[in-house]
DOBA-528506 format. One record per atom (N, C-alpha, C): residue number from 1; residue in one letter; atom name; x, y, z. Coordinates in steps of 0.1 Angstrom, whole numbers. Layout:
BEGIN
PT, NUM, A, CA, X, Y, Z
...
//
This chain:
BEGIN
PT, 1, M, N, 8, -12, 0
PT, 1, M, CA, 0, 0, 0
PT, 1, M, C, 9, 12, 0
PT, 2, S, N, 7, 21, -9
PT, 2, S, CA, 15, 33, -11
PT, 2, S, C, 9, 44, -4
PT, 3, G, N, 17, 53, 2
PT, 3, G, CA, 12, 65, 9
PT, 3, G, C, 16, 78, 2
PT, 4, T, N, 11, 88, 8
PT, 4, T, CA, 14, 102, 3
PT, 4, T, C, 23, 109, 13
PT, 5, T, N, 31, 119, 8
PT, 5, T, CA, 39, 127, 16
PT, 5, T, C, 36, 141, 14
PT, 6, E, N, 36, 149, 25
PT, 6, E, CA, 33, 163, 24
PT, 6, E, C, 43, 170, 34
PT, 7, E, N, 45, 183, 31
PT, 7, E, CA, 53, 191, 40
PT, 7, E, C, 45, 203, 46
PT, 8, Q, N, 48, 206, 58
PT, 8, Q, CA, 41, 217, 65
PT, 8, Q, C, 52, 225, 72
PT, 9, R, N, 51, 238, 71
PT, 9, R, CA, 60, 247, 79
PT, 9, R, C, 53, 250, 93
PT, 10, V, N, 61, 249, 103
PT, 10, V, CA, 56, 251, 117
PT, 10, V, C, 66, 260, 125
PT, 11, E, N, 61, 269, 132
PT, 11, E, CA, 70, 277, 141
PT, 11, E, C, 73, 269, 154
PT, 12, G, N, 84, 271, 160
PT, 12, G, CA, 88, 263, 172
PT, 12, G, C, 77, 262, 182
PT, 13, E, N, 71, 273, 185
PT, 13, E, CA, 61, 273, 196
PT, 13, E, C, 48, 264, 193
PT, 14, G, N, 46, 262, 180
PT, 14, G, CA, 34, 254, 176
PT, 14, G, C, 38, 239, 173
PT, 15, L, N, 51, 236, 174
PT, 15, L, CA, 56, 223, 169
PT, 15, L, C, 49, 211, 177
PT, 16, V, N, 49, 211, 190
PT, 16, V, CA, 44, 200, 198
PT, 16, V, C, 29, 199, 195
PT, 17, Q, N, 22, 210, 195
PT, 17, Q, CA, 7, 209, 193
PT, 17, Q, C, 4, 204, 179
PT, 18, R, N, 11, 208, 169
PT, 18, R, CA, 8, 203, 155
PT, 18, R, C, 11, 188, 154
PT, 19, V, N, 22, 183, 160
PT, 19, V, CA, 25, 169, 159
PT, 19, V, C, 14, 161, 167
PT, 20, K, N, 9, 166, 178
PT, 20, K, CA, -1, 159, 186
PT, 20, K, C, -14, 158, 177
PT, 21, E, N, -17, 169, 170
PT, 21, E, CA, -29, 169, 161
PT, 21, E, C, -27, 158, 151
PT, 22, L, N, -16, 157, 145
PT, 22, L, CA, -13, 147, 134
PT, 22, L, C, -14, 133, 140
PT, 23, V, N, -9, 131, 152
PT, 23, V, CA, -10, 117, 158
PT, 23, V, C, -24, 114, 160
PT, 24, R, N, -33, 123, 164
PT, 24, R, CA, -47, 120, 167
PT, 24, R, C, -55, 117, 154
PT, 25, E, N, -50, 123, 143
PT, 25, E, CA, -57, 120, 130
PT, 25, E, C, -57, 105, 127
PT, 26, G, N, -47, 98, 130
PT, 26, G, CA, -47, 83, 129
PT, 26, G, C, -43, 78, 115
PT, 27, N, N, -42, 86, 105
PT, 27, N, CA, -38, 81, 92
PT, 27, N, C, -24, 85, 88
PT, 28, V, N, -16, 89, 99
PT, 28, V, CA, -2, 93, 96
PT, 28, V, C, 7, 81, 100
PT, 29, R, N, 16, 78, 91
PT, 29, R, CA, 25, 67, 92
PT, 29, R, C, 39, 71, 98
PT, 30, R, N, 43, 83, 95
PT, 30, R, CA, 57, 87, 99
PT, 30, R, C, 57, 103, 98
PT, 31, I, N, 64, 109, 108
PT, 31, I, CA, 66, 123, 108
PT, 31, I, C, 81, 126, 110
PT, 32, K, N, 86, 134, 101
PT, 32, K, CA, 100, 139, 103
PT, 32, K, C, 100, 154, 106
PT, 33, V, N, 108, 158, 116
PT, 33, V, CA, 109, 172, 119
PT, 33, V, C, 123, 176, 114
PT, 34, K, N, 122, 186, 105
PT, 34, K, CA, 135, 191, 98
PT, 34, K, C, 137, 205, 102
PT, 35, N, N, 150, 209, 102
PT, 35, N, CA, 153, 223, 105
PT, 35, N, C, 154, 231, 92
PT, 36, D, N, 157, 244, 92
PT, 36, D, CA, 157, 252, 81
PT, 36, D, C, 167, 248, 70
PT, 37, E, N, 177, 240, 73
PT, 37, E, CA, 187, 235, 63
PT, 37, E, C, 182, 222, 57
PT, 38, G, N, 170, 217, 62
PT, 38, G, CA, 165, 204, 56
PT, 38, G, C, 171, 192, 63
PT, 39, R, N, 178, 194, 74
PT, 39, R, CA, 184, 182, 81
PT, 39, R, C, 173, 177, 91
PT, 40, T, N, 171, 164, 91
PT, 40, T, CA, 162, 157, 99
PT, 40, T, C, 167, 157, 114
PT, 41, L, N, 159, 163, 123
PT, 41, L, CA, 162, 164, 137
PT, 41, L, C, 156, 153, 145
PT, 42, L, N, 144, 149, 140
PT, 42, L, CA, 136, 138, 147
PT, 42, L, C, 127, 131, 138
PT, 43, E, N, 127, 118, 138
PT, 43, E, CA, 118, 110, 130
PT, 43, E, C, 109, 102, 139
PT, 44, I, N, 96, 103, 137
PT, 44, I, CA, 87, 96, 145
PT, 44, I, C, 79, 86, 137
PT, 45, P, N, 82, 73, 138
PT, 45, P, CA, 74, 63, 132
PT, 45, P, C, 61, 60, 140
PT, 46, L, N, 50, 60, 134
PT, 46, L, CA, 37, 58, 141
PT, 46, L, C, 31, 45, 136
PT, 47, T, N, 30, 36, 144
PT, 47, T, CA, 24, 23, 141
PT, 47, T, C, 11, 22, 148
PT, 48, V, N, 2, 13, 144
PT, 48, V, CA, -11, 11, 150
PT, 48, V, C, -9, 8, 165
PT, 49, G, N, -16, 15, 173
PT, 49, G, CA, -15, 12, 187
PT, 49, G, C, -5, 20, 195
PT, 50, V, N, 3, 29, 189
PT, 50, V, CA, 12, 37, 196
PT, 50, V, C, 5, 49, 201
PT, 51, V, N, 3, 49, 214
PT, 51, V, CA, -4, 60, 221
PT, 51, V, C, 1, 62, 235
PT, 52, G, N, -4, 72, 241
PT, 52, G, CA, -1, 74, 256
PT, 52, G, C, 13, 74, 260
PT, 53, V, N, 16, 65, 269
PT, 53, V, CA, 29, 64, 276
PT, 53, V, C, 40, 62, 266
PT, 54, A, N, 38, 54, 255
PT, 54, A, CA, 48, 52, 245
PT, 54, A, C, 53, 64, 238
PT, 55, L, N, 45, 75, 238
PT, 55, L, CA, 49, 87, 231
PT, 55, L, C, 55, 98, 241
PT, 56, I, N, 56, 95, 254
PT, 56, I, CA, 62, 105, 263
PT, 56, I, C, 76, 109, 259
PT, 57, P, N, 85, 100, 255
PT, 57, P, CA, 98, 104, 251
PT, 57, P, C, 98, 113, 238
PT, 58, V, N, 88, 111, 230
PT, 58, V, CA, 86, 119, 218
PT, 58, V, C, 83, 133, 222
PT, 59, W, N, 73, 135, 231
PT, 59, W, CA, 69, 148, 235
PT, 59, W, C, 80, 156, 242
PT, 60, V, N, 88, 149, 250
PT, 60, V, CA, 100, 155, 256
PT, 60, V, C, 110, 160, 246
PT, 61, A, N, 113, 152, 236
PT, 61, A, CA, 122, 155, 225
PT, 61, A, C, 117, 167, 217
PT, 62, L, N, 104, 167, 214
PT, 62, L, CA, 98, 178, 206
PT, 62, L, C, 98, 191, 214
PT, 63, G, N, 96, 190, 227
PT, 63, G, CA, 96, 202, 236
PT, 63, G, C, 110, 208, 236
PT, 64, A, N, 121, 200, 236
PT, 64, A, CA, 134, 205, 236
PT, 64, A, C, 137, 211, 222
PT, 65, I, N, 133, 205, 212
PT, 65, I, CA, 135, 211, 198
PT, 65, I, C, 128, 224, 197
PT, 66, A, N, 115, 224, 201
PT, 66, A, CA, 107, 236, 200
PT, 66, A, C, 113, 248, 208
PT, 67, A, N, 120, 245, 219
PT, 67, A, CA, 125, 255, 228
PT, 67, A, C, 136, 263, 220
PT, 68, L, N, 141, 258, 209
PT, 68, L, CA, 151, 266, 202
PT, 68, L, C, 144, 277, 194
PT, 69, A, N, 131, 278, 194
PT, 69, A, CA, 123, 288, 188
PT, 69, A, C, 127, 291, 173
PT, 70, A, N, 128, 281, 166
PT, 70, A, CA, 131, 283, 151
PT, 70, A, C, 119, 278, 143
PT, 71, D, N, 120, 279, 130
PT, 71, D, CA, 109, 274, 122
PT, 71, D, C, 113, 260, 117
PT, 72, Y, N, 104, 251, 116
PT, 72, Y, CA, 106, 238, 112
PT, 72, Y, C, 97, 233, 101
PT, 73, T, N, 101, 223, 94
PT, 73, T, CA, 93, 217, 84
PT, 73, T, C, 89, 203, 89
PT, 74, L, N, 76, 200, 88
PT, 74, L, CA, 72, 186, 91
PT, 74, L, C, 70, 179, 78
PT, 75, E, N, 76, 168, 77
PT, 75, E, CA, 74, 159, 65
PT, 75, E, C, 65, 148, 70
PT, 76, I, N, 53, 148, 65
PT, 76, I, CA, 42, 139, 70
PT, 76, I, C, 39, 128, 59
PT, 77, E, N, 41, 115, 63
PT, 77, E, CA, 38, 104, 54
PT, 77, E, C, 25, 98, 59
PT, 78, R, N, 15, 98, 50
PT, 78, R, CA, 2, 93, 53
PT, 78, R, C, 0, 80, 47
PT, 79, K, N, -9, 72, 53
PT, 79, K, CA, -13, 59, 47
PT, 79, K, C, -20, 61, 34
//
């Protein structure tokens, strides 16, 4: 099954909230957080059933990245 990929620009302060929204959508397979140079800072593979406690380290990492107050690109791979 082939998926689609899209990119969205996000400011640092909205990074965690936007990723949480994408996780709740349920049709996202993978999210990559990239900096302005296009380098991947964090890659989040989302499999069926990954919720709650399993995502705590992801939220901590995203919070640290967002604290840098830069602009980021989210590369979103959907099912």
